[in-house]
C-alpha positions in Angstrom: -181.2 183.2 96.4 -181.9 181.8 99.8 -180.3 178.5 100.8 -182.2 175.8 102.6 -180.4 173.3 104.9 -181.8 170.6 107.1 -179.4 170.6 110.1 -180.1 167.0 111.1 -179.1 165.8 107.6 -176.0 168.1 107.2 -172.4 167.7 108.2 -169.7 170.4 108.4 -166.4 168.9 107.2 -163.1 170.5 108.1 -160.5 169.1 105.7 -156.9 169.0 106.8 -157.1 171.9 109.2 -154.1 170.4 110.9 -150.7 171.2 112.3 -148.8 169.7 109.3 -150.6 171.8 106.7 -150.3 175.0 108.8 -146.6 174.7 109.6 -144.5 176.7 107.1 -141.5 174.4 107.8 -143.3 171.6 105.8 -143.9 173.7 102.7 -142.2 176.0 100.2 -143.0 179.7 100.8 -146.6 180.5 100.2 -147.5 184.0 101.4 -151.0 184.0 99.8 -152.0 180.9 101.6 -151.1 182.3 105.1 -152.5 185.7 104.3 -155.8 184.2 103.2 -156.0 182.0 106.3 -155.5 184.9 108.6 -157.7 187.4 106.8 -160.5 185.2 105.4 -160.5 181.5 106.5 -160.1 181.9 110.3 -162.7 184.7 110.5 -165.1 182.6 108.4 -164.6 179.4 110.4 -164.6 181.2 113.7 -168.3 182.1 113.1 -169.3 179.1 111.1 -168.2 176.4 113.5 -170.2 177.6 116.5 -173.2 178.2 114.3 -173.0 174.6 113.0 -172.7 173.2 116.5 -175.6 175.3 117.8 -177.9 174.2 115.0 -177.2 170.5 115.5 -175.1 170.0 112.3 -172.7 167.0 112.6 -169.3 168.5 112.8 -166.6 166.3 111.3 -162.9 166.5 110.6 -160.4 164.7 108.4 -156.7 164.9 108.8 -153.8 163.5 106.7 -152.1 160.8 108.8 -150.5 157.5 107.9 -151.8 154.2 109.3 -148.1 153.4 109.7 -144.9 155.1 110.9 -143.1 154.7 107.6 -146.1 155.7 105.4 -146.1 152.5 103.3 -149.9 152.6 103.4 -150.1 156.1 101.7 -151.7 156.5 98.3 -149.5 157.1 95.3 -150.5 160.7 95.1 -149.2 161.3 98.7 -146.0 159.4 98.0 -145.4 161.5 94.9 -146.3 164.7 96.8 -144.0 163.8 99.7 -146.8 163.9 102.3 -145.6 161.6 105.0 -147.3 162.2 108.3 -146.5 159.3 110.7 -149.1 157.6 112.7 -149.6 159.5 116.1 -147.5 162.5 115.1 -148.2 166.1 116.0 -148.6 167.0 112.4 -151.7 164.8 112.2 -153.5 166.8 114.9 -156.3 169.2 114.2 -155.1 172.7 115.0 -155.9 173.7 118.6 -157.8 176.8 117.3 -160.6 174.6 116.0 -160.1 171.4 118.1 -162.9 168.9 118.1 -165.4 169.0 120.9 -167.1 166.1 122.8 -167.5 163.2 120.4 -167.1 165.0 117.1 -165.7 162.6 114.5 -162.1 162.8 113.3 -161.3 160.6 110.3 -157.6 160.0 109.3 -156.9 159.7 105.6 -154.0 158.7 103.5 -155.0 160.1 100.1 -156.3 163.4 98.8 -159.8 162.1 98.5 -161.5 161.4 101.9 -164.0 159.0 100.3 -161.3 156.9 98.7 -159.1 156.1 101.7 -161.6 156.0 104.6 -165.0 154.7 105.7 -166.4 158.3 105.7 -169.2 157.5 103.3 -170.3 154.5 105.4 -170.3 156.7 108.6 -172.2 159.6 107.0 -174.9 157.2 105.7 -175.2 155.6 109.1 -175.8 159.0 110.6 -178.3 160.0 107.9 -176.2 162.8 106.3 -177.1 163.9 102.8 -175.5 167.3 102.7 -171.8 168.0 103.3 -170.4 171.5 103.8 -166.7 171.4 102.8 -164.1 173.7 104.3 -160.3 173.5 104.7 -157.2 172.9 102.6 -156.2 172.9 99.9 -159.0 174.1 97.7 -157.6 172.6 94.5 -156.5 169.3 96.1 -158.2 167.6 99.0 -161.2 169.9 99.0 -161.8 169.6 95.3 -161.4 165.9 95.1 -163.7 165.3 98.1 -166.3 167.6 96.6 -166.3 165.8 93.2 -166.4 162.3 94.6 -169.0 163.2 97.2 -171.2 164.5 94.4 -170.8 161.3 92.4 -171.8 159.3 95.5 -175.1 161.3 95.7 -174.3 163.8 98.4 -175.3 167.5 98.1 -171.8 169.0 98.3 -171.3 172.6 99.2 -167.9 174.3 99.2 -167.7 177.2 101.7 -165.6 179.5 99.6 -164.4 181.8 102.4 -163.4 178.8 104.6 -161.0 177.3 102.1 -157.5 178.2 100.8 -154.7 177.1 98.5 -151.3 178.4 97.5 -152.3 181.1 95.1 -155.4 183.2 94.2 -155.4 181.8 90.7 -155.4 178.2 91.9 -158.2 178.9 94.4 -160.4 180.6 91.7 -159.7 177.9 89.1 -160.6 175.2 91.7 -163.9 176.9 92.5 -164.8 177.0 88.8 -164.2 173.2 88.5 -166.0 172.5 91.8 -169.1 174.4 90.6 -169.5 171.9 87.8 -170.5 169.2 90.3 -171.3 171.0 93.6 -172.4 174.3 95.1 -170.3 177.3 96.2 -171.5 179.4 99.1 -170.2 181.9 101.6 -170.0 181.1 105.3 -172.5 184.0 105.9 -175.0 182.3 103.6 -174.7 179.0 105.3 -175.0 180.6 108.8 -178.2 182.3 107.7 -179.6 179.1 106.4 -178.8 177.3 109.6 -180.4 180.1 111.6 -183.6 180.0 109.6 
């Protein structure tokens, strides 16, 4: 089935593609995650990001980062998970491989769901965005929560399957099944074709 996208009403969202998430020092061993990033996610994003920019899609980022140094502002889920990324720290930076260009928007969040802890919804509505292409980490945490809440808020939410990853294959597959109940699943190739049409 052919996908239809209106570039001027579409945002590409890179979720937590940041130094903290990608640094093995911050996490227990997770070989599947890093293998998938190298073999699937980076190749997918490397083609999708320039295609989105070329077509006029609004490229946006969100990163986990506290509003404070001690993290007292974090959500309970981040406190329980041990995510503590101080304001202004290197861990809160988008990985240099996919760094924002020009005036692309970077939103800092302090909970798993982008919509709950930021003004992202307000910003997207101001820009006229109705479709959000979700990529990033982790499929079964921040990506899934953002997909579900975005759908409830009335956005057309599309998860780019080959531009997301989590700790295990089972967790990734299970998350996609849940995401499909409230949003769409597509490949980066399908999205690129739609943007080029």
